C-alpha positions, 0 to 999 in steps of 0.5 A, a space after each residue: 087796804 093791803 094789796 096782798 089780801 085775796 079770796 075770802 079775806 079780801 071779801 071780808 074786808 070789802 063786805 065789812 066796809 060796805 055793810 058797816 061804813 061807820 066802823 073803822 075798817 083800818 083797824 080791821 086791816 091792821 089786825 089782819 096784817 098782824 095776823 098774817 105777820 104771825 102766821 095767822 096764830 091768834 095767841 101769838 098775835 094777841 101776845 104781840 098786841 098785849 106786849 105792845 101796850 104793856 107798861 113798862 113798854 115792850 122793848 126792841 130786844 124782847 121783840 127780836 127774841 120773840 120774833 125769832 122764837 115765832 119764826 122757828 115755830 112757824 117754819 114748819 107751819 102749813 099754809 092756811 086755807 081761807 076758812 082757817 084765816 077767817 077763824 083767826 080773824 074772828 078769834 082775834 076780833 073777840 079780844 078786848 085789845 082790838 077795837 073791832 065788833 066781833 059780832 059784825 065780823 062773825 056774821 060776815 065770816 059765817 056767810 063767807 065760810 059757806 061760799 066757794 072761791 076758786 
């Protein structure tokens, strides 16, 4: 598990692993890592996944250009709070491009959003 996870995001991963041991937690961790890399932007992350599976394949120059555009866009972004991050995780889990059960994620997200973390 990524050491940089904290707060409700860490709790989500831990609860998912505990409640659904038959599910692949690594897929969830990789999805969250990608969301973090793209500033929790569900659409940008979805696009990256989509382009990564495209035929013909997405090449390195395309990725460099897209990352440059996204970097400029996200420089002015404000840090997100845990509940916003949970919303992003739930949003991307609904994509057909990821192999995550969004209903299971949704039930945990719903519970966590009502908790206060200090």
